[in-house]
VOMIDREN-367119 format. One record per residue: residue number from 1; residue in one letter; x, y, z of N, C-alpha, C, O, CB in turn. Coordinates in steps of 0.05 Angstrom, whole numbers. Glycine has a CB too. Example, Ala and Ser with C-alpha at 12.3 -4.5 7.8 and 13.67 -1.06 7.14 Angstrom:
REM residues 2
> 1 A 264 -114 156 246 -90 156 264 -66 156 285 -66 169 226 -89 181
> 2 S 257 -45 142 273 -21 143 258 1 157 268 23 161 282 -12 114
END
This chain:
REM residues 216
> 1 X 474 786 -1245 464 810 -1233 438 806 -1219 433 816 -1197 461 832 -1254
> 2 X 421 790 -1232 395 784 -1220 398 770 -1193 384 774 -1174 377 767 -1238
> 3 X 419 752 -1193 424 737 -1169 434 755 -1147 428 752 -1123 444 714 -1174
> 4 X 451 775 -1156 462 794 -1136 441 811 -1124 442 818 -1101 483 811 -1149
> 5 X 420 818 -1141 399 836 -1130 377 821 -1115 360 834 -1103 387 851 -1152
> 6 X 378 796 -1117 357 781 -1103 360 783 -1073 383 784 -1063 357 751 -1112
> 7 X 338 783 -1059 339 785 -1030 350 759 -1019 344 737 -1027 310 789 -1019
> 8 X 367 763 -999 379 740 -986 360 729 -966 350 743 -948 406 748 -972
> 9 X 354 703 -968 336 690 -950 352 674 -929 368 657 -936 316 671 -965
> 10 X 347 681 -905 361 667 -883 342 650 -868 319 657 -863 375 687 -864
> 11 X 351 626 -861 334 607 -846 343 608 -817 366 603 -810 337 579 -858
> 12 X 323 615 -800 329 616 -771 319 590 -759 295 584 -759 315 640 -758
> 13 X 337 575 -748 330 550 -735 316 556 -708 324 574 -694 354 531 -731
> 14 X 295 540 -702 281 545 -677 299 540 -653 315 522 -653 256 527 -675
> 15 X 295 557 -633 311 555 -609 304 529 -594 281 522 -591 307 579 -590
> 16 X 324 516 -585 320 491 -570 311 498 -542 322 516 -529 346 474 -569
> 17 X 290 484 -532 280 490 -505 303 486 -484 320 469 -486 257 472 -498
> 18 X 302 504 -464 322 502 -443 318 477 -427 297 464 -428 321 527 -425
> 19 X 338 470 -411 337 446 -394 314 449 -374 300 429 -368 363 442 -379
> 20 X 309 473 -364 288 477 -345 261 472 -358 243 460 -346 289 506 -333
> 21 X 257 483 -382 231 479 -396 227 449 -402 204 439 -401 231 495 -422
> 22 X 248 435 -410 245 406 -415 238 391 -390 223 372 -390 270 395 -428
> 23 X 250 399 -367 245 386 -342 216 391 -333 203 373 -324 264 397 -320
> 24 X 206 415 -337 178 422 -330 159 406 -348 139 396 -338 173 452 -333
> 25 X 166 404 -374 148 389 -392 148 359 -384 126 347 -385 158 392 -421
> 26 X 171 348 -377 172 320 -368 156 316 -342 141 297 -339 201 311 -364
> 27 X 159 335 -324 145 334 -298 115 335 -303 100 320 -290 154 356 -280
> 28 X 106 353 -320 78 356 -326 66 331 -339 45 322 -331 73 379 -345
> 29 X 80 319 -358 71 294 -371 70 271 -351 51 255 -351 89 288 -395
> 30 X 91 268 -335 93 246 -316 70 249 -295 58 229 -288 120 246 -302
> 31 X 66 273 -286 45 277 -265 17 270 -276 1 258 -262 45 306 -256
> 32 X 12 279 -301 -14 272 -313 -17 242 -317 -39 231 -314 -17 287 -340
> 33 X 5 229 -325 4 200 -329 -2 186 -302 -19 168 -302 31 190 -340
> 34 X 11 193 -281 6 181 -255 -23 187 -246 -37 169 -236 26 192 -234
> 35 X -32 211 -250 -59 219 -242 -80 202 -257 -99 193 -245 -64 249 -248
> 36 X -75 198 -283 -94 182 -299 -94 153 -292 -115 140 -290 -87 185 -329
> 37 X -70 141 -287 -68 113 -280 -80 107 -253 -90 84 -248 -39 104 -281
> 38 X -80 126 -235 -89 121 -207 -117 131 -201 -125 134 -178 -69 134 -187
> 39 X -132 136 -222 -160 145 -219 -177 125 -203 -195 133 -188 -173 150 -245
> 40 X -172 98 -205 -188 79 -189 -184 82 -159 -201 71 -144 -181 51 -197
> 41 X -163 95 -149 -159 98 -120 -182 114 -109 -188 136 -120 -131 111 -114
> 42 X -195 105 -88 -218 119 -76 -211 148 -70 -193 154 -55 -229 105 -51
> 43 X -227 166 -81 -221 195 -77 -226 203 -48 -213 221 -37 -238 212 -95
> 44 X -245 190 -35 -250 196 -6 -226 190 11 -220 205 30 -275 180 4
> 45 X -212 169 5 -187 162 19 -166 183 15 -152 191 34 -177 134 11
> 46 X -163 192 -10 -142 212 -17 -149 239 -3 -131 253 6 -140 216 -47
> 47 X -175 245 -2 -183 271 11 -179 269 41 -173 290 53 -212 277 4
> 48 X -183 245 52 -177 242 81 -148 247 87 -141 260 107 -186 214 91
> 49 X -130 237 70 -102 243 73 -96 273 69 -80 284 84 -85 227 52
> 50 X -110 285 50 -107 314 46 -113 330 71 -98 348 79 -124 323 23
> 51 X -136 323 84 -144 337 108 -125 332 131 -119 349 147 -173 329 116
> 52 X -115 307 133 -97 300 155 -71 315 154 -58 318 174 -92 270 155
> 53 X -63 324 130 -38 339 128 -42 369 126 -23 384 121 -23 330 104
> 54 X -67 379 131 -72 407 128 -61 422 152 -62 413 175 -103 412 126
> 55 X -50 446 147 -38 462 168 -58 471 189 -51 473 212 -25 486 157
> 56 X -83 475 181 -104 484 201 -111 461 220 -123 466 240 -128 493 186
> 57 X -103 437 213 -107 414 230 -84 411 249 -88 402 272 -111 388 214
> 58 X -60 417 240 -36 413 256 -29 436 274 -17 432 296 -13 407 238
> 59 X -35 460 267 -29 483 284 -44 482 311 -31 486 332 -36 509 270
> 60 X -70 477 312 -84 477 337 -76 455 356 -77 459 381 -114 475 332
> 61 X -68 432 346 -62 409 363 -39 414 382 -42 413 406 -56 384 346
> 62 X -15 420 372 7 426 391 2 451 408 11 452 431 33 429 376
> 63 X -11 471 397 -17 495 411 -36 489 435 -32 500 457 -30 516 393
> 64 X -56 473 430 -75 466 452 -63 448 473 -71 449 496 -100 453 440
> 65 X -44 431 465 -33 412 484 -9 423 500 -1 411 519 -24 387 469
> 66 X 2 446 491 25 457 505 20 462 535 37 454 551 33 483 491
> 67 X -2 475 543 -6 480 572 -6 455 588 4 454 611 -31 496 576
> 68 X -18 433 577 -20 408 592 7 394 593 14 381 613 -42 390 580
> 69 X 22 395 571 47 381 570 68 393 588 86 379 597 57 380 541
> 70 X 66 420 593 87 433 610 86 422 638 107 421 651 82 463 609
> 71 X 62 415 648 60 405 675 64 374 676 71 363 697 33 412 687
> 72 X 59 361 653 61 332 653 89 322 647 99 304 661 42 320 632
> 73 X 103 334 628 129 324 620 144 346 605 133 358 586 127 298 603
> 74 X 169 350 613 186 370 598 192 360 570 196 376 552 211 376 614
> 75 X 194 334 567 200 323 540 177 328 521 181 337 498 206 292 542
> 76 X 152 323 531 129 327 514 126 357 507 119 364 485 103 318 528
> 77 X 132 374 527 130 403 522 150 411 500 143 427 482 136 419 548
> 78 X 175 401 502 195 408 482 188 399 454 192 413 435 222 397 490
> 79 X 178 374 452 170 363 426 147 379 414 148 385 390 163 334 429
> 80 X 127 385 430 104 400 419 112 428 411 103 438 391 82 401 440
> 81 X 129 441 428 138 468 421 155 468 395 152 486 378 156 480 444
> 82 X 171 447 392 187 445 367 169 440 343 174 452 322 207 422 370
> 83 X 149 424 346 130 419 324 115 444 316 110 450 293 110 397 331
> 84 X 108 460 337 93 485 331 111 505 317 102 517 297 83 497 358
> 85 X 135 509 327 153 528 314 162 519 287 165 535 268 178 533 332
> 86 X 165 492 283 172 482 257 150 486 237 155 491 214 178 452 259
> 87 X 125 484 246 102 488 229 101 518 220 94 523 197 76 481 243
> 88 X 108 536 238 109 564 231 132 569 211 128 584 191 113 582 256
> 89 X 155 557 215 177 559 196 169 549 169 175 561 148 202 545 206
> 90 X 155 526 169 146 514 143 127 533 129 129 536 104 133 487 149
> 91 X 109 545 144 90 563 131 104 587 118 96 595 96 70 573 152
> 92 X 124 598 132 138 620 121 155 613 96 154 627 76 157 632 142
> 93 X 169 591 98 186 583 75 170 575 51 177 583 28 205 560 83
> 94 X 149 559 55 133 550 32 119 574 19 118 576 -5 111 529 41
> 95 X 109 592 36 96 616 25 115 633 9 107 644 -11 84 633 48
> 96 X 140 636 19 160 652 5 167 640 -22 167 654 -42 185 655 22
> 97 X 172 614 -22 180 600 -47 157 601 -67 161 606 -91 188 571 -42
> 98 X 132 596 -58 109 597 -76 106 625 -88 100 628 -112 83 589 -61
> 99 X 110 645 -72 107 673 -82 129 679 -103 123 694 -122 109 693 -59
> 100 X 153 668 -99 174 674 -118 172 658 -144 176 668 -165 201 667 -105
> 101 X 164 632 -142 163 615 -165 136 618 -180 137 621 -205 165 585 -157
> 102 X 114 619 -166 87 623 -178 81 603 -200 73 610 -222 85 651 -189
> 103 X 85 578 -195 77 557 -214 48 550 -211 39 543 -188 95 531 -210
> 104 X 32 552 -232 3 546 -229 -1 516 -223 16 499 -229 -12 553 -255
> 105 X -23 510 -211 -30 483 -205 -38 468 -231 -44 482 -251 -53 481 -184
> 106 X -39 442 -231 -47 427 -255 -75 436 -264 -93 442 -248 -47 397 -249
> 107 X -79 436 -290 -105 444 -302 -127 425 -295 -151 432 -296 -103 448 -332
> 108 X -120 400 -289 -140 379 -282 -145 378 -252 -158 359 -243 -130 352 -292
> 109 X -137 398 -237 -142 399 -209 -171 406 -204 -179 429 -207 -124 420 -195
> 110 X -187 386 -198 -216 389 -195 -225 384 -166 -211 370 -151 -231 371 -214
> 111 X -248 395 -159 -260 389 -133 -244 400 -110 -245 389 -88 -263 360 -130
> 112 X -230 422 -114 -214 434 -92 -233 453 -77 -244 472 -88 -189 449 -102
> 113 X -236 448 -51 -254 464 -35 -244 493 -33 -221 498 -39 -258 452 -7
> 114 X -262 511 -24 -254 539 -22 -231 543 -2 -214 560 -6 -278 556 -14
> 115 X -232 526 19 -211 529 39 -183 523 28 -164 536 35 -217 510 63
> 116 X -182 503 10 -156 496 -2 -149 513 -26 -126 518 -31 -156 466 -10
> 117 X -170 523 -40 -165 537 -65 -154 566 -61 -147 579 -81 -190 538 -81
> 118 X -153 575 -36 -141 602 -31 -112 603 -41 -103 623 -50 -143 609 -2
> 119 X -99 580 -38 -71 578 -47 -71 570 -76 -76 547 -83 -55 558 -29
> 120 X -64 588 -94 -65 583 -123 -40 570 -134 -40 558 -155 -71 609 -138
> 121 X -18 572 -119 8 564 -130 15 535 -122 6 525 -102 30 583 -121
> 122 X 31 523 -139 35 494 -137 63 486 -126 65 465 -112 32 481 -164
> 123 X 83 503 -130 111 495 -123 121 511 -99 121 536 -100 130 498 -146
> 124 X 129 498 -77 129 469 -72 103 461 -58 86 478 -52 153 461 -55
> 125 X 99 435 -54 75 425 -40 78 430 -10 96 420 3 71 395 -45
> 126 X 59 446 0 59 452 29 52 428 46 63 424 68 40 475 35
> 127 X 34 411 35 27 387 50 51 368 53 57 358 74 4 372 35
> 128 X 66 365 30 90 348 31 111 358 50 123 343 65 102 345 3
> 129 X 116 384 49 136 396 67 128 392 96 144 387 114 141 425 61
> 130 X 102 396 102 92 394 130 94 366 141 105 362 163 63 404 132
> 131 X 85 347 126 85 319 136 113 308 138 119 292 156 67 301 119
> 132 X 130 315 119 158 305 120 174 320 142 193 308 153 171 309 93
> 133 X 166 344 148 178 357 172 171 342 197 189 336 213 169 387 174
> 134 X 146 335 200 137 321 224 151 294 226 162 286 247 106 317 224
> 135 X 150 279 204 162 252 204 192 253 209 203 237 224 157 238 177
> 136 X 206 271 196 235 273 199 243 283 227 262 274 238 247 293 178
> 137 X 227 302 237 234 311 264 230 290 285 246 287 304 216 336 271
> 138 X 209 274 282 204 252 301 226 231 299 235 219 319 177 239 296
> 139 X 236 226 274 258 207 270 283 218 284 297 202 297 263 203 240
> 140 X 289 243 281 312 255 294 310 255 324 330 254 339 317 283 284
> 141 X 285 257 334 280 258 363 272 232 375 259 231 395 257 279 368
> 142 X 281 210 362 272 183 372 281 177 400 268 163 415 283 162 353
> 143 X 304 188 408 314 184 436 294 197 456 288 185 477 342 196 440
> 144 X 285 221 450 266 234 467 239 220 467 226 218 488 262 264 459
> 145 X 231 210 444 206 194 442 208 169 459 188 161 472 200 187 413
> 146 X 231 156 459 234 131 475 230 137 505 217 122 519 261 118 470
> 147 X 242 160 514 239 167 542 210 174 548 200 168 570 257 190 549
> 148 X 197 188 529 170 196 533 151 172 534 131 172 550 161 215 512
> 149 X 156 152 517 138 129 515 148 105 531 140 83 527 135 121 486
> 150 X 166 110 550 178 88 566 157 74 582 160 50 588 200 99 584
> 151 X 136 88 590 115 76 606 94 60 590 76 48 602 102 96 623
> 152 X 96 61 564 76 47 547 85 18 542 88 10 519 72 62 520
> 153 X 88 3 564 98 -24 561 78 -42 548 85 -62 534 104 -35 588
> 154 X 52 -36 551 31 -53 539 33 -52 508 29 -73 495 3 -44 548
> 155 X 39 -29 497 42 -26 468 66 -42 459 65 -56 439 44 3 460
> 156 X 88 -39 474 112 -54 466 109 -84 468 119 -99 451 135 -46 484
> 157 X 94 -93 488 89 -122 491 71 -132 468 76 -154 458 76 -128 518
> 158 X 51 -117 461 33 -125 439 48 -124 412 45 -142 396 8 -108 438
> 159 X 63 -103 408 77 -98 383 102 -116 381 110 -123 359 84 -69 379
> 160 X 113 -122 404 138 -138 404 162 -122 396 182 -132 385 135 -161 385
> 161 X 161 -96 402 184 -78 395 182 -52 410 169 -50 430 184 -73 365
> 162 X 196 -32 399 198 -6 412 174 11 404 170 15 380 225 8 404
> 163 X 158 21 423 135 38 416 143 63 401 128 71 382 120 46 441
> 164 X 165 75 408 174 99 394 181 93 364 174 108 347 199 111 407
> 165 X 193 70 360 200 62 332 175 56 316 173 63 293 218 37 332
> 166 X 155 44 329 129 39 316 116 65 308 106 68 286 110 23 334
> 167 X 116 85 326 104 111 321 118 125 297 104 135 279 105 129 345
> 168 X 144 124 297 159 137 276 154 124 249 150 138 229 189 137 282
> 169 X 152 98 249 147 83 224 119 90 213 115 93 189 150 53 228
> 170 X 99 91 231 72 97 223 71 125 211 57 130 191 53 94 246
> 171 X 84 144 224 84 172 214 98 174 187 90 189 170 98 191 235
> 172 X 120 158 184 134 158 158 116 148 135 115 159 113 159 142 160
> 173 X 101 126 141 82 116 121 61 136 115 54 140 92 69 89 131
> 174 X 50 149 136 30 169 132 40 193 116 26 203 98 19 179 159
> 175 X 65 201 121 76 224 106 80 217 77 75 234 60 102 233 119
> 176 X 89 193 71 92 185 43 66 183 29 63 191 6 107 158 42
> 177 X 46 171 42 19 168 30 6 196 25 -6 200 5 1 151 48
> 178 X 9 214 45 -3 240 42 11 256 19 -3 269 4 0 256 68
> 179 X 37 253 17 51 267 -5 43 256 -32 39 271 -51 81 264 -1
> 180 X 41 229 -34 32 217 -59 4 226 -67 -2 229 -90 34 187 -57
> 181 X -13 230 -46 -41 237 -52 -43 264 -66 -63 270 -79 -57 238 -26
> 182 X -23 281 -63 -23 308 -75 -22 305 -106 -35 321 -120 0 325 -65
> 183 X -7 285 -115 -6 281 -144 -31 266 -154 -42 271 -175 19 265 -152
> 184 X -40 246 -138 -63 230 -145 -89 246 -146 -107 239 -161 -66 206 -127
> 185 X -90 267 -129 -114 284 -129 -112 306 -151 -132 319 -156 -117 297 -102
> 186 X -89 308 -163 -85 329 -184 -79 356 -172 -82 376 -186 -110 331 -201
> 187 X -72 357 -147 -66 383 -134 -38 393 -141 -34 418 -142 -69 380 -103
> 188 X -20 375 -146 8 382 -150 21 365 -171 10 344 -179 24 380 -124
> 189 X 43 375 -182 60 359 -199 80 343 -182 84 349 -158 75 377 -220
> 190 X 93 324 -194 112 307 -180 135 324 -167 142 320 -144 124 285 -198
> 191 X 146 342 -183 168 358 -173 160 376 -150 176 382 -132 180 375 -195
> 192 X 135 384 -149 125 400 -126 127 384 -101 136 394 -80 96 409 -131
> 193 X 120 359 -103 120 341 -79 148 334 -71 155 334 -47 104 315 -85
> 194 X 165 329 -91 193 322 -84 207 346 -71 220 343 -51 209 315 -110
> 195 X 202 370 -82 214 394 -70 203 399 -42 218 407 -24 209 419 -88
> 196 X 177 396 -39 165 400 -12 175 380 8 180 387 31 135 397 -14
> 197 X 179 355 0 190 335 18 218 342 27 225 339 51 189 307 5
> 198 X 235 350 8 262 357 15 263 382 33 279 383 51 278 363 -11
> 199 X 245 401 28 243 425 45 235 417 73 246 428 93 224 445 33
> 200 X 216 398 76 208 389 102 230 376 118 233 380 142 185 370 100
> 201 X 246 360 104 269 347 118 289 368 127 300 366 149 283 327 98
> 202 X 294 388 110 313 410 117 302 425 142 318 431 160 317 429 94
> 203 X 277 430 142 264 444 165 268 428 191 273 439 212 235 450 160
> 204 X 265 401 189 267 384 212 296 386 224 299 387 248 261 355 205
> 205 X 316 386 206 344 388 216 348 416 229 361 417 250 363 384 193
> 206 X 337 437 217 340 464 228 328 465 256 341 474 275 327 485 210
> 207 X 303 456 259 289 457 285 303 439 305 306 447 328 260 449 281
> 208 X 310 415 297 322 396 316 348 407 327 352 406 351 327 369 302
> 209 X 366 417 310 392 426 320 389 453 334 405 459 352 411 429 297
> 210 X 369 469 327 364 494 342 356 487 371 366 500 389 342 510 328
> 211 X 337 468 374 328 461 401 350 447 417 351 451 441 303 443 399
> 212 X 366 431 404 388 418 418 410 438 426 422 435 447 400 396 401
> 213 X 414 458 410 435 478 416 426 495 440 443 501 458 439 497 392
> 214 X 401 503 441 391 519 463 380 503 486 372 515 506 371 539 453
> 215 X 379 476 483 371 459 505 344 465 516 340 470 540 392 460 528
> 216 X 324 466 498 297 472 507 286 448 523 263 448 532 278 478 483
END
C-alpha cells in the first residue's frame, strides 16, 4: 500500500539538440579556432582587404565611370552597368536575409569602426557576396573582357598570356582573400562567408543572363 501511495517519479531525458543547433555550434567553434590560429596575420593587411570589399568603395566606381565608358566603349559601359546593378541586387538580398536570420556577429569581433558596425547581423557576409559576385561575373563575361582588353598587347606580351584571364585570376584571388579575412578579423563565422560566397555566385548568374537576354 505504501508503494501504491508513493509518488511516481518520472525521469525526463534532456532533449537532443537539433541538427541546426549542432551545425551552429560546430560553425562557432571552428570559426573561433581559425581566428585564434591566424592571429599572427598582420591586422593591417586584413583591414585593407576589408576596405577593398566595402560597398561604399564599389558603388561610386562604376557609377562615376559610366558616363566616360558610354562614349569610349559599349562593352565597358555594359560591364560597368551590370556591376552597378549587381551591387544593388546584392545589397537588397543580403539586407533581406540578414533581417530575416538576425544572427549576431562573433563576440570576439573587436576594433570594428563605426562605419562598419552599423550592420549588426552576421549571416550572410556582405563582403563575401559582393566580391564573389564581381569575380564570378567577370569570369562569366570573359569573352567581353577579351574584346575590351584586345588592345592591351603589352600586358599580354609581358605576362605571356591572355590579359583578360590574368585579370579574372587576380580578382578571384582577391575575392578569396577578402572573404577569408572576414573570419580572420572576427567579423563573421565560416558559414556566413560560405553562404555569402554562394549568394554572390548566384547573383552573378542572374545579372549575366539578364544582360544577355536583353542584349544591353
